[in-house]
C-alpha positions as MATLAB code, in Angstrom:
seq = 'MSTPLSAPAPAAEIEATSATLLCVDDEPNILSALRRLFRAKGYKVLTAESGAAGLALLAQEPVDLVISDMRMPEMDGAHFLEQVRAGWPQVVRLLLTGYSDINSVMAAINRGEIYRYITKPWDDNDILLLVRHALERRALERLAARQHEELKVLNQSLEAKVAERTEQLQASRDSIQVAHDKLKTNFITTIKILSSMIEMRGGMLAGHSRRVADLARRIAAKMGLDAKDTQEVFIAGLLHDIGKIGFDDELLAMPVNTMAGDKLHAFRRHPGRAEQLLMPLEDLRAVAVILRAHMERHDGAGFPDGLAGAAIPLGARIVALASDYDNLQLGALVQRKVLPEDAKKIVYDSSGKRYDPQVVAAFRALMDGDPVVARDQATLAKYLVPGMVLSRDLVSPEGLMLLSADHVLDERMVQQVQDFEAKNELRLNIWIWPPKGT';
ca = [
       4.856   11.759    2.140;
       8.723   10.976    2.532;
      11.081    8.949    0.108;
      12.891    6.127    0.516;
      16.930    6.379    0.538;
      17.966    5.487   -2.886;
      15.066    4.822   -4.986;
      12.719    6.423   -7.370;
      10.428    8.546   -5.639;
       6.612    7.423   -5.278;
       4.516    8.205   -8.408;
       1.852    9.596   -5.459;
       4.893   12.330   -4.972;
       5.614   13.497   -8.695;
       4.465   17.265   -9.324;
       3.109   15.957  -13.155;
       4.026   19.330  -13.947;
       4.761   18.257  -17.302;
       1.625   16.766  -17.841;
      -0.624   17.841  -21.001;
      -4.648   18.516  -20.937;
      -7.042   18.557  -23.071;
      -9.735   20.911  -22.693;
     -13.199   20.561  -24.263;
     -15.920   22.965  -24.295;
     -18.215   24.841  -26.652;
     -17.789   28.253  -24.668;
     -14.398   30.351  -25.564;
     -14.387   32.332  -22.225;
     -13.952   28.662  -20.681;
     -11.458   27.460  -22.864;
      -9.212   30.564  -21.588;
     -10.293   30.039  -18.054;
      -8.941   26.722  -17.967;
      -5.728   27.476  -20.044;
      -4.840   30.678  -17.875;
      -5.102   28.546  -14.924;
      -3.565   25.112  -15.790;
      -0.577   27.072  -17.498;
       0.418   28.945  -14.815;
       0.930   25.746  -13.218;
       3.232   24.238  -15.971;
       0.756   22.316  -17.552;
       0.710   22.171  -21.435;
      -2.922   23.200  -22.052;
      -4.414   22.168  -25.587;
      -8.513   23.609  -26.112;
     -10.816   22.322  -28.910;
     -14.220   24.028  -28.721;
     -16.520   20.433  -29.745;
     -16.167   16.823  -28.962;
     -15.326   15.959  -33.239;
     -12.214   18.220  -32.657;
     -11.088   16.807  -29.518;
     -10.945   13.559  -30.561;
      -9.015   15.081  -33.689;
      -6.634   16.102  -31.478;
      -5.807   13.068  -29.336;
      -5.036   11.483  -32.642;
      -2.271   14.219  -33.157;
      -1.217   14.896  -30.003;
      -0.235   12.848  -26.727;
      -2.428   13.840  -23.715;
      -2.107   12.847  -20.317;
      -6.097   14.387  -18.960;
      -8.658   15.484  -20.491;
     -11.777   17.930  -19.157;
     -14.997   17.788  -21.076;
     -17.724   20.279  -20.581;
     -20.922   18.041  -20.515;
     -23.352   19.699  -22.735;
     -21.850   20.556  -26.302;
     -23.474   20.879  -29.654;
     -23.421   17.633  -31.667;
     -21.956   15.285  -29.863;
     -21.857   15.537  -25.666;
     -19.349   15.131  -22.532;
     -21.135   11.701  -22.161;
     -20.549   10.925  -26.225;
     -17.415   12.584  -26.327;
     -16.086   10.571  -23.033;
     -16.735    7.503  -24.344;
     -15.113    7.783  -27.301;
     -11.841    8.756  -25.412;
     -11.970    6.024  -23.482;
     -12.107    3.206  -26.332;
      -9.428    5.031  -28.192;
      -7.272    6.393  -25.283;
      -8.436    3.883  -22.292;
      -4.724    5.196  -20.530;
      -6.186    9.246  -20.488;
      -7.807   10.354  -17.400;
     -11.222   11.730  -17.885;
     -12.747   14.634  -16.164;
     -16.590   15.768  -16.636;
     -17.464   19.418  -16.618;
     -21.476   20.229  -15.795;
     -22.604   23.281  -15.343;
     -26.504   21.842  -14.281;
     -27.926   19.380  -12.227;
     -29.112   16.633  -14.637;
     -27.861   13.129  -12.994;
     -28.856   11.208  -15.332;
     -26.515   12.823  -18.489;
     -23.753   12.666  -15.749;
     -24.449    9.049  -14.786;
     -24.189    8.251  -18.628;
     -20.872   10.293  -18.550;
     -19.823    7.615  -15.460;
     -21.442    4.769  -17.280;
     -20.166    5.438  -20.930;
     -17.189    7.600  -20.236;
     -15.695    5.347  -16.954;
     -15.254    9.277  -16.138;
     -12.741    9.593  -13.043;
     -14.675   12.603  -11.321;
     -17.043   15.113  -12.769;
     -16.671   19.254  -11.858;
     -19.839   21.588  -11.346;
     -19.340   25.251  -13.043;
     -18.974   27.532  -11.851;
     -15.701   25.831   -9.976;
     -13.321   27.005   -7.492;
      -9.639   26.909   -8.573;
      -7.989   25.443   -5.868;
     -10.246   22.468   -6.205;
      -9.947   22.182   -9.364;
      -5.806   22.118   -9.272;
      -6.191   19.642   -6.420;
      -8.150   17.489   -8.642;
      -6.157   17.257  -11.277;
      -3.109   16.924   -9.649;
      -4.683   13.869   -7.374;
      -5.809   12.118  -10.862;
      -2.626   12.633  -12.546;
      -0.768   11.291   -9.552;
      -3.090    8.372   -9.391;
      -2.393    8.101  -13.020;
       1.283    7.656  -12.026;
       1.020    5.277   -9.225;
      -1.228    2.629  -11.461;
       1.412    2.969  -14.063;
       4.440    2.260  -11.431;
       1.886   -0.970   -9.647;
       1.881   -1.816  -12.908;
       5.379   -2.010  -14.014;
       6.531   -3.064  -10.808;
       3.972   -5.950  -11.494;
       5.394   -6.900  -14.338;
       8.956   -6.417  -13.037;
       7.723   -9.582  -10.285;
       6.579  -11.334  -12.282;
       9.440  -12.114  -14.774;
      11.419  -12.402  -11.332;
       9.076  -14.861  -10.297;
       9.804  -16.764  -14.188;
      13.563  -16.529  -13.908;
      14.265  -17.301   -9.966;
      14.308  -20.705  -10.027;
      16.995  -20.772  -12.956;
      18.864  -17.915  -11.754;
      19.247  -20.529   -7.955;
      20.151  -23.074   -9.764;
      22.902  -21.103  -11.256;
      24.232  -19.719   -8.643;
      24.228  -22.743   -6.074;
      26.163  -24.761   -8.916;
      28.892  -22.148   -9.098;
      29.178  -22.026   -5.120;
      29.586  -25.885   -4.503;
      32.980  -25.984   -4.207;
      32.529  -24.046   -1.170;
      29.908  -24.402    2.221;
      30.678  -21.410    3.529;
      29.509  -19.420    0.298;
      27.059  -21.576    0.318;
      25.677  -20.573    3.724;
      26.391  -16.590    2.706;
      24.604  -17.128   -0.395;
      22.170  -18.817    1.273;
      21.891  -16.235    4.018;
      21.813  -13.284    1.663;
      18.798  -14.652   -0.807;
      17.206  -15.434    2.791;
      17.355  -11.408    3.710;
      16.783  -10.514    0.442;
      13.115  -12.490    0.120;
      12.318  -11.045    3.645;
      12.831   -7.033    2.394;
      11.174   -8.057   -1.264;
       8.273   -9.107    1.303;
       8.398   -5.607    3.071;
       9.162   -3.436    0.327;
       6.023   -5.455   -1.353;
       4.124   -4.475    2.384;
       5.026   -0.753    2.028;
       3.607   -0.856   -1.425;
       0.353   -1.568   -0.083;
       0.744    0.762    2.240;
       1.528    3.753    0.337;
      -2.091    4.459   -0.244;
      -2.249    6.358    3.175;
      -3.909    6.902    5.868;
      -4.646    4.399    8.626;
      -2.657    1.834    6.668;
       0.917    3.560    7.189;
       3.044    0.919    9.170;
      -0.080   -0.902   10.353;
       1.336   -4.711    8.551;
       5.025   -3.760   10.212;
       3.475   -3.709   13.862;
       1.243   -6.542   13.339;
       4.355   -8.416   12.198;
       6.276   -7.862   14.549;
       3.540   -8.947   17.455;
       2.825  -12.340   15.436;
       6.305  -13.266   15.305;
       6.802  -12.179   18.832;
       3.303  -14.560   19.560;
       4.559  -17.647   17.542;
       7.898  -17.498   19.585;
       6.219  -17.549   23.220;
       3.618  -19.964   21.840;
       6.957  -22.620   20.792;
       6.369  -22.212   17.088;
       9.423  -23.388   15.338;
      11.390  -20.917   13.155;
       9.865  -22.234    9.885;
       6.397  -21.720   11.381;
       7.421  -18.452   13.150;
       8.802  -16.833    9.780;
       5.418  -17.652    7.536;
       3.315  -16.038   10.841;
       5.590  -13.088   10.299;
       5.252  -13.161    6.971;
       1.700  -13.179    7.192;
       1.653  -10.406    9.280;
       3.379   -8.188    6.475;
       1.189   -9.252    4.026;
      -2.598  -10.024    5.897;
      -4.082   -6.634    4.133;
      -2.495   -7.850    0.652;
      -6.184   -8.566   -0.035;
      -7.450   -4.715   -0.124;
      -5.235   -3.746   -2.753;
      -8.364   -2.903   -5.205;
     -10.605   -1.338   -2.511;
     -11.245    2.239   -2.775;
     -10.536    5.125   -0.947;
     -13.483    5.423    0.891;
     -13.498    1.139    2.090;
     -10.421    1.687    2.976;
     -11.330    4.315    5.484;
     -14.041    2.984    6.963;
     -14.264    1.695    9.890;
     -15.557   -2.241   10.343;
     -18.192   -1.834   12.278;
     -19.776    0.624    9.402;
     -19.751   -1.496    6.899;
     -23.285   -2.879    5.293;
     -24.476   -4.175    1.988;
     -21.782   -3.661   -0.638;
     -19.127   -2.579    0.880;
     -19.229   -5.060    3.714;
     -19.678   -7.773    0.661;
     -16.659   -6.318   -0.973;
     -14.840   -6.375    2.569;
     -15.265  -10.092    3.202;
     -13.827  -10.889    0.172;
     -10.275   -9.616    0.880;
      -8.958  -12.853    2.020;
      -9.552  -15.090   -0.471;
      -8.092  -12.626   -2.494;
      -4.806  -12.231   -0.859;
      -4.960  -16.074   -0.528;
      -5.322  -16.376   -5.000;
      -2.715  -13.421   -5.350;
      -0.405  -15.719   -3.300;
      -0.976  -19.083   -4.694;
       1.184  -18.998   -7.953;
       4.402  -18.182   -5.350;
       5.391  -21.942   -3.815;
       7.453  -20.657   -0.824;
       4.278  -18.686   -0.293;
       1.566  -21.327   -0.366;
       1.254  -21.929    3.627;
       1.045  -17.759    3.834;
      -1.723  -17.671    0.993;
      -3.442  -20.827    3.932;
      -2.427  -18.451    6.586;
      -4.162  -15.250    5.096;
      -7.199  -16.828    4.243;
      -8.186  -17.468    7.349;
      -7.253  -14.921    9.665;
     -10.249  -13.492    9.647;
     -11.903  -16.558   11.536;
     -13.284  -16.194   14.895;
     -12.419  -19.049   17.347;
     -16.085  -19.619   17.844;
     -17.233  -19.938   14.207;
     -18.663  -16.612   13.676;
     -15.782  -15.659   11.098;
     -15.536  -15.868    7.283;
     -14.528  -17.156    4.806;
     -15.468  -20.485    5.732;
     -17.194  -20.256    9.142;
     -14.186  -22.404   10.746;
     -14.077  -22.435   14.457;
     -11.434  -23.680   17.490;
      -8.635  -25.717   15.734;
      -9.690  -25.861   12.164;
      -8.423  -22.526   12.402;
      -4.441  -22.599   11.345;
      -2.633  -21.556   13.986;
      -0.725  -19.085   12.361;
      -4.449  -17.451   11.186;
      -4.971  -17.462   15.118;
      -2.138  -15.276   15.738;
      -2.422  -13.158   13.060;
      -5.877  -12.035   13.431;
      -5.395  -11.295   17.116;
      -2.753   -9.627   16.404;
      -4.373   -7.195   13.163;
      -7.274   -6.433   15.851;
      -5.337   -5.432   18.538;
      -3.203   -2.691   16.036;
      -6.407   -2.006   14.077;
      -8.499   -1.028   17.762;
      -5.574    2.143   18.038;
      -5.961    3.258   14.474;
      -9.966    3.360   14.860;
     -10.344    0.727   11.718;
     -12.661   -1.233   13.336;
     -14.611    0.967   15.448;
     -15.179    4.614   14.551;
     -12.742    5.263   17.883;
      -9.725    4.664   18.525;
      -8.794    2.535   20.818;
      -6.111    3.232   23.785;
      -3.685    0.441   24.008;
      -4.851   -0.146   27.559;
      -8.722   -0.751   26.957;
      -7.571   -2.598   23.189;
      -5.433   -5.219   25.641;
      -8.633   -5.358   27.621;
     -10.954   -5.923   24.350;
      -8.828   -8.828   22.808;
      -8.820  -10.216   26.719;
     -12.230  -10.609   27.354;
     -12.776  -11.431   23.570;
     -10.456  -14.696   24.444;
     -12.551  -18.102   23.549;
     -14.885  -16.125   21.976;
     -13.300  -14.233   18.782;
     -10.103  -15.613   19.963;
      -8.107  -18.476   20.085;
      -7.204  -18.672   24.173;
      -4.017  -20.434   23.589;
      -3.231  -17.019   21.592;
      -4.329  -14.652   24.242;
      -2.242  -16.391   27.006;
       1.067  -15.657   24.765;
      -0.126  -12.144   23.845;
      -0.940  -11.242   27.394;
       2.889  -12.846   29.098;
       3.714  -11.019   26.430;
       1.803   -7.583   27.460;
       1.768   -8.065   31.201;
       4.872  -10.297   31.693;
       8.505   -9.603   32.851;
      10.132   -6.628   30.535;
      12.333   -7.485   27.848;
      15.523   -6.239   27.872;
      16.867   -5.111   24.949;
      19.670   -5.886   23.031;
      19.716   -3.076   20.764;
      19.932    0.550   21.063;
      18.615    3.790   19.530;
      20.641    6.607   18.520;
      20.155    9.575   17.003;
      21.184   10.082   12.860;
      24.138   12.220   14.086;
      26.114   10.206   16.049;
      26.150    7.626   13.058;
      29.306    5.855   11.575;
      29.913    3.754    8.850;
      30.168    0.354   10.232;
      27.184   -0.119   12.254;
      25.160   -2.839   12.180;
      20.965   -1.902   11.940;
      19.249   -3.884   14.343;
      15.544   -3.048   13.047;
      14.200   -1.554    9.898;
      14.649    2.348    9.242;
      11.309    2.867    8.520;
       9.922    6.536    7.572;
       7.289    8.727    9.540;
       4.846    7.245    7.139;
       5.996    3.463    7.376;
       7.558    3.077    4.253;
      10.848    0.979    4.411;
      14.200    2.730    3.891;
      16.621    0.496    4.958;
      15.817   -3.137    5.847;
      17.034   -4.288    9.278;
      21.073   -5.756    9.212;
      22.060   -3.603    6.948;
      26.193   -2.393    7.176;
      25.638    1.501    7.316;
      28.975    2.402    4.938;
      30.000    6.380    4.560;
      27.694    7.528    1.908;
      24.989    5.884    3.849;
      25.351    7.621    7.159;
      25.595   10.559    4.842;
      21.904    9.557    2.852;
      20.539    9.414    6.127;
      21.685   12.280    8.116;
      20.525   14.461    4.632;
      17.028   12.986    4.517;
      16.475   14.364    7.946;
      17.615   17.695    7.101;
      15.533   17.576    3.900;
      12.859   16.574    5.086;
      13.062   18.190    8.783;
      12.103   15.106   10.499;
      13.879   12.933   13.135;
      13.882    8.835   12.245;
      13.925    6.241   15.073;
      17.652    4.210   14.330;
      18.314    1.097   15.752;
      21.632   -0.119   15.803;
      23.226   -3.299   17.260;
      25.519   -2.909   19.947;
      29.466   -3.016   18.686;
      30.969   -6.409   19.480;
      32.718   -6.825   22.883;
      30.259   -4.263   24.611;
];
């Protein structure tokens, strides 16, 4: 995964070679094998030949991840990992088992809340990969928690900061307008960053929200919505998957038409969860209403409230079509990826059933109407010069935003963009506004 410019590397990319592992097993040869394997990769490895000895080490040394055998005298792996969870919940827990006792494995899962279990004999590459993924996930969870706290602090202090800034700028109307425009730009940039955080899970999420937001904004403009409503539709497009942030990897990758039982029930809860996440933010309450209703259908067969026709907020009707159009091409709705032309036909054929006919008409006008003459132009990193202005967000191939639209490039940033391409051996899609007077 590529790294955004001028920003720390995502937690999932940090190779945790400084992590400390604790291996617990009553067989010395097993401990020796694990010690050799992980030390060769730069990990610090502690070992203990019993659960009690392992707990004593945890009380003395900071540990990031524990690997415990299941069958040990006095204290088995399930009991040991339960004690680890109770005393050191932040430590990632793995179970090592050499026999097929499903009841014992389930006990470890339920009592110790383990991350994964490993069967003996293990494959060295598999266990190294599993430990690396576990540590990366732990680092990502810590990053998300820290950013969540930062956003809470920012939200709590935002009103005071805006009031203070407004008071300082009362003497100059021009300065007030500049500050307002900057706050608005930063607000949208923050939303885009939050959307990118959702997509850090990877897979087919990458870039999806940005494409949905762009298409939804174009449909809203085609239908004549005012600037405020169009902006709300755009933000709803960026955040329409925020309710999925707690989905496990299996559910996140599962096409909707294959879901059933608990998986389908969990999926159907995400529009309501999205609304709940945004409701505390007064400026995003209208967006929250759109997100709650964006899985409704024109014919009333959607969820969570079974709304139909005009009872569904117009913004939600627009986001629903834009999201489905992109998801059809990703294979997120059905078990195969659909070509763009076929995706358009599916949308057209669903007019009056799944989608609002007026929204479909606006979508058709965009897709099949007169081509739009682009005002901006594409360029290559090697041709960038200071003073150029980005006309579109600069994003990595994985969909992470590197720089926001309207960013004025300086000499340092031009060099960073060029170095980023060279380091990652890729070519970015860079769009700029033409120089004035051309």
